[in-house]
VEXDREN-2710 file (C-alpha; in Angstrom, 1 decimal):
% VEXDREN-2710
k/r/px/py/pz
1/MET/221.0/110.8/29.2
2/ALA/217.4/111.8/29.5
3/ARG/215.3/111.1/32.3
4/LYS/211.3/109.4/31.1
5/LEU/208.8/112.5/32.1
6/LYS/205.5/111.1/34.0
7/VAL/203.2/113.9/34.6
8/PHE/201.3/115.0/37.3
9/ARG/198.7/117.1/38.6
10/THR/197.3/118.8/41.6
11/PRO/194.4/121.1/42.3
12/ILE/194.7/124.8/42.0
13/GLY/192.0/126.9/42.6
14/PHE/189.0/125.9/40.2
15/HIS/191.6/123.9/38.0
16/ASP/194.1/121.8/37.9
17/ALA/198.0/122.3/37.7
18/TYR/199.7/119.6/35.2
19/VAL/203.6/119.3/34.8
20/ALA/205.4/116.7/32.6
21/ALA/208.1/116.6/35.6
22/PRO/211.0/113.5/35.9
23/SER/210.0/113.6/39.7
24/GLN/208.3/114.3/42.3
25/LYS/210.0/116.4/43.4
26/ALA/210.5/119.0/40.1
27/ALA/206.8/118.9/39.8
28/LEU/207.0/120.9/43.8
29/ALA/209.6/122.8/42.3
30/ALA/207.7/123.2/39.1
31/TRP/204.1/124.7/41.1
32/GLY/206.8/126.6/43.5
33/SER/205.5/124.8/46.6
34/ASP/207.7/124.9/49.3
35/ALA/205.2/121.5/51.3
36/ASN/205.6/118.4/50.3
37/LEU/201.6/118.0/48.3
38/PHE/202.5/114.7/47.5
39/ALA/202.1/112.7/51.4
40/ARG/199.5/115.2/51.7
41/ARG/197.5/113.4/48.5
42/ILE/197.5/116.9/47.1
43/ALA/199.3/115.9/44.0
44/GLU/199.3/113.0/42.2
45/ILE/200.3/111.3/40.0
46/VAL/198.4/111.4/35.9
47/THR/198.5/108.4/33.5
48/ASP/195.6/109.6/31.0
49/PRO/196.6/110.1/28.2
50/ALA/194.2/112.2/26.7
51/LEU/195.8/114.0/30.7
52/THR/199.5/114.2/29.4
53/ALA/199.0/114.8/25.8
54/GLU/199.5/118.1/25.6
55/PRO/201.9/118.6/29.9
56/LEU/205.0/115.9/27.7
57/ALA/204.6/118.3/25.1
58/HIS/205.6/121.3/27.2
59/PRO/208.1/119.4/29.4
60/GLY/208.1/122.1/32.9
61/LYS/205.3/123.8/31.8
62/ILE/202.6/124.4/34.3
63/ILE/199.2/123.6/32.3
64/LYS/195.8/124.7/32.9
END
């Protein structure tokens, strides 16, 4: 059974990068980050349905 996806966000320049992933570790890998952006409070989980719709429609793809 597949793990439930969550949507995560981090700022990249003038935009935010959203990704639907099963874990924070998977989100960091999708963003190509070597640092734990969640520990630095630079990245966060998103629960707003208006912001999660597109990333959930394209899991693993970075949405700006």
